[in-house]
N, C-alpha and C positions, 0 to 999 in steps of 0.2 A: 308501787307495784303496777303491772300492766293489767288492764281490765277492758272488757267489751263494754262500750258506752253507747247508750241511746241518746244521740245528740238532739233529737227532736222527734215528735210522733210522726210515724210514716212507715215506709216499706223497708226492706232489708238494707237499702242503700244508706239509711241514717245511722247504721252501726259503724263505730270507729274504735280502733284500739288506742287507748290513751293511758298515760301515766297518771295515777292518782295516789293519794296518801295511803300508806299501809296502816291498817287499823291495829290498835293495841288492845289486848284482852284485859278486862276488869272483872271483878267478882267471880262468878262461876263460868265465865266465858272461856272458850278454847279457840286459839287461832290455828287454822288448818292451812297448810300449803297445798292448795288445790292442784291436783295432777290431771284431772279430767272432770268434765261437767256434762250432764245430760241436757238435751233440749226438750222442752215440752210446749204444748200449744199455748199455755199461759204466757210463755216468753214472747210469742208472736203477738198476742193480744196486748201485752204490756208495751211492746215496741210501737204498736199502732196507736197507743193512747187510750185503749179501751179496757184496761185491767190494771189499775194502779197497785203498786206493791203495798202490802200491809204496813201500818205504822212501825217505824223502827228499822225497816229494811231499805236498802238503796233504791231510790226511785229510778235511777238511770243505768243500773247494772242488772241485766237479766240473769236468770239461772235459779232453779228450785232444788237442784240436787247436785251432789259432788262426791268425789272420792279423792283422798289425799293423805297427807301425813300430819300428825300433830306437830306444830311448830313452837308454840308457846302456850302457857296456861295462866289463867287469872289466879289471884291469891286464894279464892274459895273453891277452885276446882280440886277434886279429890282423886278421881280414878284415871285421869288422862295423863299420859306421859309423852314427852317429845319423841318423835320417831314412830309412834303407834300409827298403824294403817287404819283409817276410819272412813266411813261414808255416812251420809245423812241427808235430811231435808232441811230447807231453809225457806224463808219468805221471799228471797231474792238475793242477788249478788254473787252467785256461785261461779259465774263466768268471769273470774278474775284470779290472779295468782294467790291471793289470800282471802280468807273469810273468817269472821267471828261467829261462833256457834255456841249455844247453851250446851254444857257438857252432857246433859241428859238426852240430847238429840243425836248424839254420836253412837254409831254402832261399829264394832270392830269388823274389818273385812275378813272373810274366810280366806284361808291360805290358798285355796284353789282358784281364787279370782284375782286378776290383775286390776290396775286402776281403771283401765278402759271399761272392763266388764262391770266393775263395781259401780261406776258412775251411771250405768244403765239400770241399777237396781232400785234405789230408795223410793223415788216418786211413784213408779208404776207398781212395784210389789207392795208397798205400804198401802197405796190407794186400793189395789185389787183385794188385798187381804182384809182390809177394813170393810170394804163394801160387801164382799161375799159372806164373811163370817160374823163380823160385829154388827153390821147394819141389817143384812138379809138373813143371818142365821142359817146359812147353807149347811145341810147335813149329808152324811154319807148315803149314797143311793138315790139322792134326789136328782131331779133334772134341772139344769140351768141353761138359760139362753143368754149368750154374751154377744152383744153387737160390736161391730168394728173389730173383727178378729185379728186384723193385721196391725192394729195400733199398739203402742207400748203397753198400755194397761190391758188391752185385749189379750196380748200374748202372755202376759203375766197371769191374768185371771184364768185363762184356759189351763195353764199348767197347775195352778193352785187348786182349781176345782177338780181336775183329774187326779191330783195327788191325794185329795181327801175322799176319793171314791165316788164322786158325783158323775152323772152322765151329762156330757157337754155338747150342747148345740151352739152354733155361732153363725153370724151373718157377715157378709162382706160384699162390696160392690164388684169384686173381681174373683173369679174362680181360682186364679193362681194363688192368692193369699189363703184361701180356704184349703187348698191342697198343701201348702207349706205348713199350715196350722195343724194338720193331722199328726205330724211328728211331735207336736207339743202335748197331745192328748185329746185333740178334738175328735169327738165321736161322729157328729153329723154337721156337715157344712150346708148352709142355706143361702140362697140369694136374698138380698135385702128388699125384694119387691113384694112377694106374697108369703112371707115367712110364717104368719099365723096359721094359714091354711095348711102349710106343710108340717108345722109342729103338731097340729091336731091330727093330721093324717098319720104321721109317724108314731104318735103315741096313742093311737086308737081313741082319739077324742079326749084324752086325759089332760094334755097340756104340760107345761113346765112349772116347777115350783118357784123358781127365781128368774128374774130378768135383770140384766145389768145393761143400762142404756146410756149412750153418750150423745144420741142424736136429738132426743126431745120430742117436740110437738108432732113431727110427721109420723112417728112410730107409736104414738100413744094408743090409738084405737087397736092396732094389731097387737101391741103388748098386752092389753087387757084381754083380748081374745085368746092369746097364746097361753095365758096363765091358768093354772088349775085353781080349785077352791083353796082358800087360805094362802094364795100365792103372794109373793113379795116382789116388789119392783123398786130398784134403786137407780136414781138418775145421778150421773156424775158430770154430765155436761149437756149443753143444749145447742149443739152445732147446727141443727136444722131449724131451730126456732124455739121460742119460749111459750107461745100461746097455743093451747090445744083445747078442743072440745072433748069433754069427758062424759062417757056414758055412765052416769051415776047408778043407774039400775044394775048394770053389769058389775060395777065396782062393789055394790052392796050385796048382790046375790052371791058373788064369789068370795065375799069377805076379804078382798084384796087390800094389802098394805102398800102404800107408796111412800117412799122416802127420798129426799134429795140431800146430797151432801157434797162438800168440797173439802179438800185437805188444807189448802193454803191459808184460808181465812180463819181457821180454828184457833182457839186460845193455846197458849204455851202448855197449859196443863193437859189439854186434849191431845196435843201433838206428842207430849211425853208419853201418854198412855198408848197411843198408836205405835210409837217407836218401841215401847216395851213389849207389846204383843207381837210386833214384827220380829224383834230379836229372839223371842221365845219360840215362835212357831215357824218362821220362815227361814231364819239363818241356818238351822240344822238341815233343812231341805236343800239350801244352796250349797252348804258344805259337803253334802252327800251327792251332789250333782243330780238330785231328783227334780229340781227346777233350775232354770238358768236364764240370765239376761239374754235377750235376742238383740244383737247389735247389727244394724243395717250398714252404717258407714261412720267413719271417724274423720273429723275435720281438724285442721290446725286452727289455732286461735285466730290467725289472720284471715281465716276462711269463714268466720262467724256469719257474715252476710249470706254466703253461699249456703251454709247449713240452714239458716232461717228460711231461705227461698225454697230449699228442698222440702222442708217440713210443710211449708204452705202448699206445695203441690200434692201432698197427701199420697205419695206413691210408695213411701217406705213401709217395710215390714219389720216392725220392732223399733229400736231406738237409734237416734242420731246422737253422736257424742262429739264434744269439742275437747281436744287435747290441749291442756294448759301447760305449755312449755316454760 
């Protein structure tokens, strides 16, 4: 099979399309003929040598999400059938013509989504749903502040928060991305500079109940200021840095909860639970067109290096997808 291969740690130029052995399913594994794969920032970190794939996943083939057709099933697989249209998350390896996946990590693609659209769903919508509702316990009518409004997870989180009846605030470095996010359910767009003061002003000093953050250290002080009493903050990435000074007095006086989480490094059991919750709560919204994947651009498999370069420039609004021909 053809696959995108990381030939050595480095920039986009280290990616090559090579022929490698096609994997064979065993046990409860399912082999999927991948038709499209989403690109995530973790792929860039893995390519650069800074984020190794979890044990059991290809070290040299990037890709955390996919959409395609069931091609073959292991002897213990029970519910998957050849030809079934499926999507899902993996620890790596999805930017290839075939991938092996535990049957429980597969979700059937709604009829209204094609493979390109479906490939932009699993990683961002599972991450956003888990962070907002499982980790932060977002409730109808609460206020949520979502950073990086134009990112894949940001666009998914805005839609899911809006769908549940929350009031959505979001930040971005560009006004254009905030304007585009309004069509997804964004109520209030904010600059990423003095967002805490703006949140307090717009809420008459009350603040927001939940903060979803990808930046990390540079936003910590303002996040604490922006949160109301009993507020919850979830960190999904630390793109701006990992070390921050924390005002413990403010943390305690507001009774704020802080949680950090990632999806890729979780155990199989945890990922199975995330997938089940996603299938129960998000798939119906996708099928009814109440939420949708936001696709910025589609690249051919031979253009993988160009796609990685584009993501590194951080100009995209929504997902970048590789078509696996």
